[in-house]
BAROZA-32590 format. One line per 10 residues: number of its first residue (from 1); their letters; for each residue y, z, x of N, C-alpha, C, O. Coordinates in steps of 0.02 Angstrom, whole numbers. Example, Ala and Ser with C-alpha at 12.3 -4.5 7.8 and 13.67 -1.06 7.14 Angstrom:
// residues 2
1	as	-284/390/660/-225/390/615/-165/390/660/-166/423/712 ~ -112/354/642/-53/357/684/2/394/645/57/402/670 $
//
This chain:
// residues 279
1	xxxxxxxxxx	-56/-16/38/8/3/-8/58/5/40/107/-28/25 ~ 60/38/96/117/45/143/129/-28/178/187/-43/193 ~ 87/-65/188/95/-123/212/114/-175/166/149/-223/184 ~ 91/-167/100/108/-214/44/210/-185/38/252/-227/21 ~ 224/-136/50/291/-107/23/336/-145/83/392/-168/71 ~ 302/-148/151/344/-176/207/374/-268/182/418/-301/209 ~ 332/-285/125/355/-356/110/427/-349/71/458/-398/50 ~ 447/-285/64/528/-273/19/568/-261/88/628/-253/81 ~ 545/-260/146/596/-248/204/641/-193/190/703/-199/189 ~ 605/-130/177/653/-79/180/698/-59/242/694/-93/293 $
11	xxxxxxxxxx	736/-11/238/768/22/303/717/71/340/713/81/400 ~ 680/99/289/645/150/304/582/135/317/565/77/304 ~ 529/184/347/448/175/339/431/198/269/439/255/249 ~ 409/150/238/375/166/158/312/211/156/259/189/133 ~ 317/270/177/260/312/187/254/332/100/299/342/59 ~ 184/333/95/161/346/25/125/416/17/85/435/61 ~ 139/451/-33/136/515/-37/79/519/-109/95/530/-167 ~ 32/510/-91/-21/530/-147/-29/583/-179/-15/636/-151 ~ -54/582/-246/-45/642/-299/-116/676/-287/-120/738/-289 ~ -171/640/-276/-231/657/-264/-266/629/-217/-245/573/-202 $
21	xxxxxxxxxx	-322/649/-182/-363/619/-137/-418/607/-159/-436/658/-189 ~ -474/550/-164/-524/556/-180/-578/530/-127/-566/489/-83 ~ -644/562/-140/-696/548/-96/-713/460/-101/-705/424/-151 ~ -738/442/-32/-765/364/-45/-830/372/-99/-878/410/-100 ~ -804/308/-148/-863/303/-212/-831/333/-258/-855/314/-312 ~ -784/375/-268/-761/406/-322/-700/359/-347/-656/342/-306 ~ -698/335/-419/-657/285/-459/-596/311/-470/-602/372/-479 ~ -526/288/-474/-477/315/-503/-459/265/-559/-447/205/-552 ~ -461/300/-616/-428/246/-673/-357/251/-682/-326/208/-713 ~ -326/307/-653/-245/326/-658/-245/376/-608/-280/426/-609 $
31	xxxxxxxxxx	-189/357/-552/-178/399/-512/-99/379/-511/-69/338/-545 ~ -70/431/-449/10/427/-437/20/426/-372/-27/428/-332 ~ 92/421/-350/98/428/-276/178/418/-295/204/389/-343 ~ 210/459/-228/294/438/-229/310/414/-166/279/434/-116 ~ 365/364/-163/391/337/-89/465/344/-88/497/353/-139 ~ 489/340/-32/568/338/-31/561/267/2/523/246/45 ~ 622/231/-43/631/162/-12/709/153/-10/743/166/-59 ~ 735/133/44/806/126/58/821/61/63/781/33/100 ~ 861/28/41/880/-49/40/929/-52/96/952/4/110 ~ 952/-103/134/989/-116/173/1069/-119/150/1117/-104/185 $
41	xxxxxxxxxx	1069/-142/86/1133/-147/53/1151/-88/5/1195/-85/-38 ~ 1110/-47/22/1110/26/-20/1108/19/-98/1134/59/-138 ~ 1081/-25/-110/1074/-44/-196/1004/-12/-211/973/17/-167 ~ 986/-17/-262/920/14/-300/870/-32/-305/884/-71/-350 ~ 817/-45/-279/764/-68/-294/753/-90/-368/762/-45/-409 ~ 736/-147/-390/725/-150/-458/642/-150/-466/603/-182/-432 ~ 628/-105/-520/567/-85/-524/507/-139/-542/449/-136/-523 ~ 533/-183/-579/496/-242/-593/484/-287/-529/431/-317/-520 ~ 529/-288/-494/508/-332/-439/464/-300/-391/414/-328/-368 ~ 489/-226/-371/444/-186/-335/353/-204/-357/310/-226/-319 $
51	xxxxxxxxxx	346/-186/-429/279/-202/-449/255/-255/-436/203/-260/-404 ~ 284/-300/-456/260/-374/-461/252/-399/-378/218/-449/-369 ~ 284/-365/-314/276/-390/-265/205/-341/-227/177/-358/-175 ~ 189/-283/-264/140/-261/-242/88/-272/-270/39/-263/-233 ~ 74/-292/-330/20/-325/-356/3/-390/-335/-57/-399/-323 ~ 47/-443/-327/39/-490/-287/-5/-488/-228/-54/-524/-219 ~ 17/-440/-185/-13/-423/-121/-86/-402/-124/-130/-420/-85 ~ -91/-361/-179/-171/-334/-190/-224/-387/-219/-285/-388/-209 ~ -189/-428/-255/-215/-478/-286/-238/-539/-232/-293/-567/-235 ~ -194/-552/-189/-202/-605/-143/-263/-583/-92/-303/-622/-66 $
61	xxxxxxxxxx	-261/-513/-83/-291/-482/-35/-354/-454/-39/-391/-430/4 ~ -361/-464/-108/-436/-439/-144/-435/-373/-135/-483/-349/-106 ~ -383/-332/-158/-391/-249/-148/-379/-233/-219/-337/-257/-258 ~ -441/-172/-229/-433/-165/-305/-393/-107/-321/-420/-54/-337 ~ -315/-114/-318/-271/-78/-338/-226/-102/-366/-194/-145/-335 ~ -203/-86/-438/-157/-116/-488/-95/-48/-504/-100/11/-522 ~ -47/-85/-489/18/-46/-488/42/-63/-587/55/-118/-612 ~ 40/-1/-620/54/-12/-675/133/6/-693/164/-24/-738 ~ 154/45/-663/237/66/-679/254/87/-613/211/99/-570 ~ 316/93/-604/360/115/-557/421/133/-596/445/100/-642 $
71	xxxxxxxxxx	453/211/-562/507/244/-595/546/272/-552/520/294/-500 ~ 606/279/-561/657/313/-507/650/391/-544/657/402/-604 ~ 636/436/-497/653/504/-496/687/544/-446/698/519/-391 ~ 706/601/-460/751/646/-416/724/653/-348/664/641/-341 ~ 762/672/-293/742/666/-221/685/718/-214/639/713/-174 ~ 694/771/-259/651/832/-230/582/820/-277/546/870/-280 ~ 562/773/-308/499/762/-340/455/749/-286/471/722/-233 ~ 401/769/-304/336/756/-245/262/734/-296/238/778/-331 ~ 246/699/-296/188/681/-333/135/720/-331/100/721/-382 ~ 115/761/-276/66/811/-266/81/862/-302/50/877/-353 $
81	xxxxxxxxxx	140/899/-273/164/971/-298/180/974/-351/160/1022/-385 ~ 224/920/-380/243/923/-448/188/914/-502/202/923/-561 ~ 130/897/-482/83/887/-535/64/946/-570/54/998/-540 ~ 59/942/-640/40/1009/-684/-39/1013/-685/-72/1065/-684 ~ -60/953/-687/-138/957/-696/-175/890/-679/-143/837/-678 ~ -238/893/-666/-273/828/-637/-321/830/-707/-325/882/-740 ~ -356/768/-727/-403/765/-754/-466/723/-737/-452/664/-733 ~ -519/736/-727/-573/708/-701/-628/696/-744/-636/734/-791 ~ -666/649/-735/-729/629/-780/-791/621/-746/-790/573/-708 ~ -842/652/-748/-906/624/-736/-955/613/-785/-983/653/-822 $
91	xxxxxxxxxx	-962/549/-777/-1020/511/-822/-1088/520/-798/-1105/513/-740 ~ -1135/539/-857/-1200/553/-851/-1234/496/-895/-1207/473/-946 ~ -1290/476/-875/-1344/444/-913/-1416/478/-911/-1439/486/-854 ~ -1460/502/-969/-1494/535/-966/-1553/510/-1020/-1543/510/-1081 ~ -1615/492/-991/-1662/459/-1033/-1667/494/-1102/-1657/554/-1107 ~ -1682/454/-1158/-1676/490/-1225/-1734/537/-1222/-1772/541/-1174 ~ -1739/570/-1273/-1792/617/-1292/-1851/563/-1325/-1833/517/-1361 ~ -1917/574/-1307/-1964/550/-1317/-1983/477/-1274/-2033/444/-1286 ~ -1938/462/-1230/-1954/388/-1200/-1979/438/-1137/-1951/491/-1126 ~ -2033/414/-1101/-2070/444/-1059/-2081/385/-1008/-2128/347/-1014 $
101	xxxxxxxxxx	-2037/382/-961/-2051/329/-915/-2101/337/-856/-2105/394/-835 ~ -2134/295/-830/-2182/323/-784/-2156/342/-712/-2120/305/-679 ~ -2176/397/-694/-2176/438/-626/-2146/381/-576/-2090/376/-551 ~ -2204/339/-571/-2185/283/-507/-2131/232/-518/-2111/191/-478 ~ -2109/242/-586/-2060/183/-615/-1989/211/-590/-1972/269/-601 ~ -1948/164/-555/-1887/192/-550/-1841/164/-587/-1844/109/-615 ~ -1785/215/-586/-1738/222/-642/-1694/157/-631/-1663/139/-680 ~ -1688/123/-577/-1646/54/-577/-1679/4/-623/-1645/-39/-649 ~ -1746/7/-634/-1766/-47/-683/-1734/-39/-730/-1715/-93/-754 ~ -1713/11/-761/-1692/32/-853/-1623/37/-854/-1595/53/-906 $
111	xxxxxxxxxx	-1585/23/-793/-1509/43/-805/-1477/-43/-808/-1494/-93/-777 ~ -1430/-35/-854/-1380/-99/-852/-1342/-111/-796/-1301/-70/-776 ~ -1352/-169/-767/-1319/-189/-706/-1242/-170/-704/-1211/-153/-654 ~ -1215/-175/-774/-1139/-161/-761/-1117/-97/-752/-1058/-82/-742 ~ -1176/-48/-756/-1167/17/-736/-1179/47/-665/-1176/107/-652 ~ -1190/5/-629/-1219/4/-560/-1170/39/-535/-1114/18/-550 ~ -1174/95/-494/-1138/141/-452/-1051/148/-497/-995/150/-473 ~ -1072/151/-565/-1030/179/-611/-1044/250/-652/-1001/282/-682 ~ -1112/266/-647/-1119/321/-692/-1190/350/-646/-1216/311/-606 ~ -1221/429/-657/-1261/441/-632/-1334/454/-686/-1333/491/-735 $
121	xxxxxxxxxx	-1381/419/-667/-1434/413/-700/-1503/466/-697/-1532/468/-643 ~ -1521/494/-736/-1565/552/-708/-1628/552/-776/-1620/542/-836 ~ -1680/566/-744/-1738/581/-805/-1723/635/-843/-1681/675/-822 ~ -1750/643/-895/-1739/693/-951/-1766/769/-914/-1728/815/-899 ~ -1833/770/-905/-1880/815/-874/-1851/884/-899/-1841/932/-861 ~ -1840/884/-965/-1826/959/-999/-1738/957/-997/-1708/1011/-1000 ~ -1712/912/-994/-1639/917/-998/-1605/940/-1060/-1614/905/-1109 ~ -1569/989/-1065/-1537/1015/-1131/-1471/1015/-1136/-1441/1054/-1100 ~ -1446/987/-1166/-1371/959/-1162/-1328/1035/-1183/-1276/1055/-1159 ~ -1371/1065/-1236/-1340/1120/-1249/-1341/1183/-1192/-1294/1222/-1182 $
131	xxxxxxxxxx	-1395/1182/-1163/-1373/1230/-1105/-1328/1217/-1072/-1293/1264/-1055 ~ -1306/1134/-1043/-1255/1128/-1014/-1189/1156/-1029/-1148/1182/-992 ~ -1189/1143/-1101/-1119/1156/-1129/-1116/1239/-1122/-1060/1264/-1116 ~ -1163/1274/-1121/-1152/1327/-1117/-1133/1373/-1055/-1107/1429/-1057 ~ -1153/1334/-999/-1152/1337/-937/-1075/1322/-907/-1046/1348/-859 ~ -1051/1269/-951/-984/1244/-936/-932/1289/-953/-875/1287/-929 ~ -953/1329/-995/-899/1383/-1033/-880/1428/-970/-822/1450/-975 ~ -916/1448/-910/-911/1499/-866/-861/1482/-809/-837/1520/-766 ~ -850/1415/-821/-804/1388/-766/-727/1386/-785/-680/1386/-745 ~ -724/1385/-850/-645/1392/-873/-610/1455/-859/-635/1509/-871 $
141	xxxxxxxxxx	-560/1447/-838/-518/1508/-807/-493/1493/-735/-502/1440/-705 ~ -455/1558/-709/-456/1558/-641/-499/1600/-617/-510/1657/-638 ~ -532/1564/-557/-589/1574/-514/-590/1562/-445/-565/1508/-426 ~ -616/1607/-397/-628/1576/-333/-696/1530/-331/-753/1549/-345 ~ -677/1472/-313/-717/1430/-311/-747/1414/-249/-754/1354/-236 ~ -773/1471/-193/-785/1465/-132/-848/1432/-127/-860/1389/-85 ~ -904/1458/-184/-971/1434/-187/-965/1364/-194/-1010/1334/-165 ~ -918/1322/-226/-924/1280/-262/-879/1211/-208/-867/1153/-227 ~ -863/1242/-143/-847/1196/-108/-878/1170/-50/-926/1203/-28 ~ -863/1121/-20/-905/1086/42/-861/1109/101/-803/1096/117 $
151	xxxxxxxxxx	-917/1152/132/-878/1187/193/-870/1143/261/-906/1096/279 ~ -822/1166/287/-806/1114/343/-748/1165/385/-710/1204/356 ~ -750/1156/469/-705/1198/501/-645/1186/480/-615/1236/501 ~ -603/1150/451/-552/1123/434/-527/1166/373/-471/1190/369 ~ -572/1170/331/-546/1206/266/-586/1285/250/-575/1316/198 ~ -633/1310/302/-657/1362/294/-604/1409/269/-618/1447/223 ~ -556/1410/290/-513/1479/282/-464/1469/236/-419/1511/229 ~ -466/1415/200/-408/1397/142/-423/1426/76/-481/1425/55 ~ -373/1452/41/-376/1464/-15/-412/1434/-81/-391/1385/-112 ~ -463/1467/-96/-506/1424/-140/-491/1449/-220/-525/1419/-261 $
161	xxxxxxxxxx	-453/1492/-242/-441/1509/-297/-413/1454/-335/-362/1431/-310 ~ -437/1419/-402/-412/1373/-440/-422/1388/-508/-465/1427/-529 ~ -374/1351/-550/-358/1367/-619/-407/1300/-655/-385/1243/-648 ~ -464/1311/-688/-483/1262/-742/-467/1262/-800/-502/1301/-832 ~ -422/1231/-836/-396/1236/-900/-463/1213/-956/-481/1246/-1006 ~ -485/1164/-938/-537/1144/-996/-594/1111/-962/-593/1081/-909 ~ -646/1121/-1003/-706/1062/-982/-734/1038/-1055/-760/1083/-1088 ~ -732/980/-1079/-767/960/-1124/-815/907/-1113/-804/856/-1081 ~ -882/924/-1148/-930/879/-1143/-944/847/-1206/-944/878/-1259 ~ -960/771/-1202/-959/750/-1254/-1006/678/-1261/-1012/643/-1211 $
171	xxxxxxxxxx	-1034/660/-1316/-1079/595/-1311/-1022/541/-1285/-961/543/-1285 ~ -1067/496/-1264/-1018/433/-1235/-1055/369/-1246/-1106/369/-1281 ~ -1034/321/-1220/-1057/250/-1238/-1070/208/-1169/-1024/203/-1129 ~ -1129/179/-1156/-1120/141/-1095/-1067/73/-1101/-1047/53/-1155 ~ -1051/44/-1039/-1008/-5/-1033/-1029/-63/-1022/-1003/-95/-976 ~ -1074/-90/-1058/-1111/-156/-1060/-1092/-221/-1103/-1062/-219/-1157 ~ -1110/-274/-1074/-1107/-329/-1111/-1178/-334/-1154/-1226/-296/-1149 ~ -1171/-391/-1199/-1227/-399/-1252/-1288/-419/-1228/-1337/-423/-1264 ~ -1288/-436/-1152/-1348/-460/-1105/-1390/-397/-1085/-1450/-403/-1070 ~ -1356/-330/-1084/-1390/-280/-1070/-1411/-231/-1111/-1436/-176/-1100 $
181	xxxxxxxxxx	-1395/-264/-1172/-1405/-206/-1230/-1480/-192/-1236/-1489/-141/-1270 ~ -1531/-218/-1217/-1598/-183/-1217/-1617/-136/-1172/-1658/-92/-1184 ~ -1584/-144/-1115/-1579/-83/-1062/-1542/-21/-1085/-1558/34/-1063 ~ -1491/-28/-1129/-1464/28/-1137/-1493/73/-1201/-1466/126/-1219 ~ -1544/48/-1227/-1591/96/-1277/-1618/148/-1253/-1628/196/-1290 ~ -1638/150/-1178/-1679/207/-1170/-1638/264/-1139/-1667/312/-1115 ~ -1565/260/-1139/-1528/303/-1102/-1480/326/-1169/-1470/290/-1217 ~ -1451/404/-1160/-1402/426/-1187/-1351/439/-1122/-1367/454/-1065 ~ -1281/428/-1153/-1232/444/-1101/-1183/509/-1122/-1165/527/-1178 ~ -1174/529/-1075/-1123/604/-1082/-1066/610/-1047/-1076/611/-986 $
191	xxxxxxxxxx	-1004/614/-1066/-958/626/-1016/-939/691/-1008/-945/731/-1055 ~ -915/709/-953/-897/807/-948/-830/772/-911/-827/736/-861 ~ -769/800/-961/-706/792/-941/-686/858/-906/-696/908/-942 ~ -663/870/-853/-638/940/-822/-573/918/-806/-563/863/-780 ~ -526/961/-822/-444/964/-822/-426/1032/-787/-449/1086/-807 ~ -388/1029/-740/-365/1080/-697/-306/1057/-653/-290/997/-651 ~ -264/1122/-604/-209/1103/-587/-241/1069/-513/-214/1018/-492 ~ -284/1091/-486/-309/1068/-421/-366/1088/-418/-387/1128/-459 ~ -408/1061/-364/-483/1076/-354/-502/1075/-270/-473/1037/-231 ~ -544/1114/-255/-567/1121/-184/-605/1062/-161/-628/1025/-205 $
201	xxxxxxxxxx	-614/1051/-106/-666/980/-80/-728/984/-120/-753/1040/-114 ~ -760/946/-156/-819/939/-180/-845/977/-242/-902/982/-265 ~ -778/1005/-264/-792/1060/-320/-814/1032/-381/-852/1064/-416 ~ -793/970/-398/-801/947/-471/-881/922/-452/-922/940/-494 ~ -901/894/-411/-966/870/-396/-1029/923/-392/-1089/912/-405 ~ -997/982/-371/-1036/1037/-356/-1047/1062/-435/-1103/1070/-460 ~ -992/1071/-467/-978/1102/-527/-1034/1065/-583/-1064/1094/-628 ~ -1036/1001/-567/-1062/958/-627/-1139/962/-601/-1177/973/-647 ~ -1170/956/-536/-1234/969/-500/-1264/1036/-535/-1322/1043/-554 ~ -1220/1075/-539/-1252/1153/-546/-1266/1153/-622/-1316/1180/-646 $
211	xxxxxxxxxx	-1215/1116/-662/-1228/1114/-745/-1286/1063/-760/-1306/1062/-818 ~ -1309/1030/-724/-1374/988/-732/-1425/1027/-708/-1478/1015/-737 ~ -1427/1083/-653/-1463/1118/-646/-1480/1161/-711/-1536/1166/-736 ~ -1436/1183/-729/-1433/1227/-800/-1466/1185/-848/-1516/1203/-879 ~ -1433/1115/-854/-1483/1084/-918/-1552/1078/-910/-1593/1073/-955 ~ -1564/1079/-846/-1645/1055/-819/-1688/1145/-822/-1749/1149/-818 ~ -1657/1188/-826/-1682/1263/-837/-1702/1287/-762/-1742/1333/-752 ~ -1667/1248/-711/-1675/1286/-649/-1641/1347/-639/-1665/1389/-601 ~ -1588/1354/-669/-1560/1418/-662/-1524/1424/-735/-1520/1380/-778 ~ -1498/1496/-736/-1481/1510/-817/-1404/1498/-809/-1370/1503/-758 $
221	xxxxxxxxxx	-1382/1475/-890/-1301/1467/-888/-1269/1544/-861/-1216/1537/-832 ~ -1286/1597/-865/-1254/1655/-842/-1253/1650/-766/-1200/1667/-740 ~ -1298/1631/-729/-1295/1619/-670/-1232/1588/-625/-1218/1604/-568 ~ -1201/1545/-663/-1133/1539/-646/-1080/1574/-637/-1033/1562/-599 ~ -1087/1625/-678/-1050/1689/-687/-1049/1720/-609/-998/1727/-574 ~ -1118/1736/-591/-1123/1764/-533/-1098/1728/-477/-1066/1760/-435 ~ -1108/1664/-470/-1084/1625/-410/-1023/1626/-411/-1002/1619/-354 ~ -976/1634/-457/-911/1644/-472/-881/1702/-442/-830/1704/-407 ~ -925/1753/-462/-895/1830/-446/-917/1843/-371/-897/1892/-340 ~ -956/1798/-346/-976/1828/-282/-980/1761/-232/-1031/1733/-211 $
231	xxxxxxxxxx	-898/1743/-219/-885/1690/-190/-903/1676/-120/-865/1697/-76 ~ -960/1640/-102/-981/1639/-40/-1023/1575/-33/-1049/1547/-81 ~ -1026/1556/20/-1080/1485/33/-1147/1514/24/-1191/1475/6 ~ -1162/1576/32/-1228/1606/19/-1244/1614/-51/-1302/1622/-70 ~ -1191/1611/-94/-1212/1601/-158/-1242/1545/-187/-1278/1550/-236 ~ -1223/1470/-146/-1244/1408/-179/-1329/1419/-170/-1358/1445/-123 ~ -1355/1393/-223/-1424/1370/-225/-1430/1307/-189/-1394/1259/-199 ~ -1491/1310/-135/-1497/1237/-96/-1538/1202/-144/-1529/1141/-141 ~ -1587/1222/-195/-1613/1177/-240/-1573/1134/-285/-1599/1091/-320 ~ -1501/1147/-284/-1467/1111/-334/-1432/1042/-295/-1395/1041/-245 $
241	xxxxxxxxxx	-1454/992/-330/-1455/918/-308/-1383/905/-291/-1339/923/-330 ~ -1371/872/-229/-1311/852/-220/-1288/777/-253/-1299/725/-222 ~ -1259/779/-312/-1240/725/-355/-1189/676/-327/-1139/694/-296 ~ -1205/607/-342/-1174/552/-299/-1095/560/-331/-1081/595/-379 ~ -1038/509/-285/-980/500/-309/-975/457/-371/-926/455/-408 ~ -1034/420/-379/-1024/351/-415/-997/372/-483/-954/337/-509 ~ -1020/428/-513/-1000/444/-592/-935/468/-593/-902/469/-645 ~ -915/489/-539/-840/533/-533/-788/485/-543/-786/433/-509 ~ -734/502/-597/-672/459/-615/-601/511/-613/-592/561/-648 ~ -561/486/-567/-491/526/-589/-464/490/-633/-455/429/-628 $
251	xxxxxxxxxx	-450/530/-684/-434/494/-758/-349/497/-759/-317/452/-786 ~ -324/543/-733/-249/551/-758/-220/607/-709/-258/645/-680 ~ -157/610/-702/-127/650/-665/-60/670/-716/-23/625/-735 ~ -51/725/-733/2/752/-785/58/791/-766/51/833/-720 ~ 116/782/-798/191/801/-749/233/823/-817/235/802/-875 ~ 258/863/-789/318/879/-851/377/825/-863/423/819/-823 ~ 370/790/-919/400/731/-926/476/736/-913/507/683/-902 ~ 514/806/-913/573/802/-876/583/787/-798/639/771/-777 ~ 527/794/-756/523/790/-704/517/708/-673/521/694/-613 ~ 506/659/-731/497/593/-732/565/570/-751/575/509/-747 $
261	xxxxxxxxxx	609/604/-770/681/574/-771/727/588/-726/746/644/-711 ~ 754/520/-696/801/532/-641/857/559/-672/885/528/-717 ~ 879/626/-648/944/666/-669/959/687/-606/923/732/-584 ~ 1008/663/-568/1029/695/-491/1064/757/-517/1046/809/-489 ~ 1113/765/-566/1135/831/-598/1086/895/-594/1096/947/-563 ~ 1043/880/-625/986/936/-620/955/950/-560/932/1006/-549 ~ 952/903/-517/929/910/-448/975/951/-411/955/999/-377 ~ 1045/934/-416/1098/979/-389/1098/1056/-405/1115/1102/-368 ~ 1072/1059/-481/1093/1118/-503/1024/1179/-473/1031/1237/-453 ~ 966/1140/-481/905/1177/-449/912/1194/-370/890/1247/-348 $
271	xxxxxxxxx	944/1145/-327/957/1157/-267/996/1215/-262/977/1266/-233 ~ 1056/1209/-294/1090/1269/-285/1059/1341/-309/1067/1393/-277 ~ 1028/1338/-359/988/1404/-377/947/1420/-316/953/1477/-293 ~ 905/1374/-287/852/1379/-235/897/1412/-185/880/1469/-169 ~ 958/1383/-154/983/1409/-97/1015/1484/-112/1020/1529/-71 ~ 1030/1487/-166/1067/1562/-184/1003/1608/-199/1014/1668/-191 ~ 930/1590/-219/880/1631/-207/862/1650/-133/846/1707/-115 ~ 868/1599/-97/846/1614/-26/900/1653/7/887/1695/50 ~ 956/1641/-10/1009/1694/13/985/1768/6/1023/1814/23 $
//
């Protein structure tokens, strides 16, 4: 994106500050970022012109990015820190009750090609969606998610308390064409929507992996409460499967509508208040 922004010939280096970071393989349906752009003539770039330039560059270079909108905001706006919440979705496909696929049969033989690397497919094997919903309730609220983070030396001492506002589990539909209609009949699809202010590394994938373990009867729903009450890498159950990034989507980043309105007077008032507070 920064290479594309250079096509506008700004005076400054157009550093892109993303609102969210996604691991490789994770999809983003909607995301956001902020940039500072300075023209040589001190005028303001026209939003439509910037959007058109960027999208032409992405299309020409076969880059899977599409800019939907560009707005001017106050200088103190930060795409990452000004976000009120982020909404993620994890898509599951489970074999329907009563459908017993041969053990030696690969699930790949039964999934629609349109859903390849777009959803996580699992065999039923006692899968109980009601148990999954019961387990999801324990995640809602302000908790220490140390147990549910991926440990590495760079983040091991970081603050791991996060607020999960809501988790919604609902039946869904496959994203297929008429040519794959016969393959979709053996699977049922579920969306797990999680909304929170921010998340630690791998938190959502580990949460969903834990919920799948609950649905399969490997752990009890209330075991999640213990994993949150005793935040430690030692509270993680090694038998919980590491689920792939394929089924994870960043759906939206939410902001205060007032923060998306250019109002320099408001910025000056906030700056004065902050300066007086520092004093």
